[in-house]
Structures are given as structure tokens and as C-alpha cells.
N, C-alpha and C positions, 0 to 999 in steps of 0.2 A: 825289689829295687827298681825293676824296669818300669813299673807303673808310675812310680814317683818321678822318674826322669821324663817319662812321656808327658805327665801333667806339667812338669817344669818347662818343657819345650813349648807347650802351648802358651804358657804365661810369657815366655821370653819373645814370642812372636809379636806381642803387643809392645810398641815402643813406649818408652817412659814419657810422661807428660809433666813438665814442671811449670806449666803456665796456668795451673789451677789456683783458685783463691785460697784453698786450704792445703797446707803441707801435710802429706801423709807419708808413712813409712813405705819405702819400696823394697825393703829387704825381704829375703826369702830364707826360711829355715828348712833344711832338708834333714828330717828327723828319722833316724834309723837305730836299730839295736846296736849297742857298743860292740857286741860280739861280731858284727858284720862290717867293722871298720875297713878291713882289707878288701872286702867285696865292694864297698862303696867307692874306695879309691880306684879300684880296677875298673869299675863301670864308668866312673867319671872320666878317667884319663884315656881308657882304651876304646870306649864306645861312644860316650856322650860328646867329648871334645871333637872327635872327627865329624860327628853329625853337625855340631855348631859350625865347623869350618865349611862343610858342604852347603849349609844353608846361609852362609855369610852373616851369621849372628856375631856381633862384636863382643869379645870377652878378654879377660886377663885372668891368669891363674896365680893364686897366692898360696904357697905351701908354707905352713907354719912350723914345719920341722926345723928346729934350731933357732926359731925366732927369739925365744927367751934370752939366749945368750948373745945373739947378734945385736940386740938392742941395748945391751949393757956394757959399759966400759969396764976395764979391769979394776979401776978404782971403785966403781959402784959395786961390783961383785965382792971385793974385799970388804967394803963397808957393810954389805949385807951379811957377810960371814961373821963379822964382829958383832953385829946386832943380834945374830942368831943366839949367841951365848948369853947376851944380856936379857933379851926378851923375844922368844921365838914368835909369839903371836904378833908383836909389833913389827918384826922383820917381815913376816908373811904379808901383813896388811900393806906395808910400804912397797914390797915387791909387786903386789897386786895392783896398787894404784899406778906405779910406774909402767907396768906391763900393759894395763888397760889403756893408759894415755898413749903409749908407743903404738899400740895396735890401732887406735883411732887415727893417729897420724898416718900410719901406713895405709889404712883403708882410704883416707882422704887423698893421699898421694897416688894410689893406684886408680882411684875413681877419676882423678883429674887427667889421667893419661888416656881415658876412654869415655868421654862424655856421652851419655845416652846408652852406654854399653853395660856390661855385666862383669863383676869381679867375683870369681869363684874362690872361696876360701876353704881349704881342706887341710887335713892333719891337725884339726883343732884340738884333738886329744893331747897333743904335745904340750899344751898350756894348762892342762888339768893338774891340780886344782887351783891354780893361781888366778886364772881369768874367769870372770863371769860375763859371758857373751851378751846377756840381756843388758848389762850396764854399758858395755861397749857400743851396742847397736842403738841404745837410747839416744846417744849424742850424734847419730849419723843420719838424721832425717833430711839434711840439706845437701846431701851428695847428689852429683849429677849422673850417678850410675847406680845400678842395683848391686847390693851385696847379697850373694848367694852363699850361705854358710852351712857347711856340713856340721850336723849336731848329733853326735852319738848319744842318744838318751831316749827319753820317753815323756809322755804327758800323763800325769797322775793327778786326779782330782782337779783338773783345770790348770795345773801348774807344771811347768817344764822342769825336767830333771836331766842335767848334763852328767853323764857317767854316774848316775844314781845319787847325785847331789843337787839339791834345789838350786836353780839358777834364777837370777833376777827377773828373767822372762822379758820378752818383748811382745806384748800382746797385740801390737799393731802389725807385726810381721806376718807375711803369709806363711803358713805352716803346711808342709807336705810330708806325709808319712810313708815310710817303706813298710809294707805289711808282709 
């Protein structure tokens, strides 16, 4: 875990440049085994964040615990419950689309609060299996901040798997692995 965060710190020391002719993805995936979720959070919050503070690297933290329900009204939840009995797959697809759109909006909101900074997204497992992070990040290339996303999973055969499920993948993102 430590070597992944050391490599991340080196990347974060380089300021974002948005004045280039070609738009590139500035997101970073921190890929670690799902069994190490608590280790990841502990290292991020107890060790890495104080280091960012000491080095005056601008950041915001986005904890996704409870995000799914905070973004839905009681009426939307009731509608989804009704849809579940009619067609579960349709309900899940609708929930995925809504959640991914809400997450993109939240990333945009957080990035606007810290132009040129970094938005650390953790507790991503809270949205499993509803959200495909590759799909969410695909639409985030115009942000004025880096999205640094905790990704409990692995790479198999050149494809990313989030919690052992194939993810839409974001092949332009920088990928750092915990070994």
C-alpha cells in the first residue's frame, strides 16, 4: 500500500496543465485487493492526508458511504421499489444510470471547489454493483481537478475488474497498484 501512495505523491507534485491542445484524462485509479479495503482507507486518512497537508497539496475528500441514498428522494426510492417487482433488471439499470449521473455531478461540484487540486474518492465499494466507475470517469475529462479514485479490484487480461466484476474501464487514467 505504501509504495502506491509514494508513487501517487510524486504524481501530485506536478501541477495540472489544462492549456494543452489535446484534452487528456487526469484521473488516477488506486487499485488494491478488495480484501485490503480497510487498510486502504486507514492509510489514506491517517497517513496520506496529513502528508498532503504538510506539503500544502490542495485536496478534497469524497466519502461515498451512503451516497446512493443521499442522492435519491423518497419518491425515487419508492418508484424503484415498485419497478423491482415488475422487472428487476430494468430497475437496476435505471438505478445505475441515475447513480452514475449523480456521481458525475458530484465529482464536477467537488472539482469546482478546488481548481487545479485533487478530489480523493474513497469507500467506492459502497456503490457496488450499481456503479461502473469506468463509465463515470469517461465523462470527466474536462474537470479542472484530478479525480483520485480508490478501486478495490484487479487487472486481468488488460481489463479492470472492480470487486471481481468487469468494469467499463478507463484506459486513459493513470493506474497505480498496491502490491
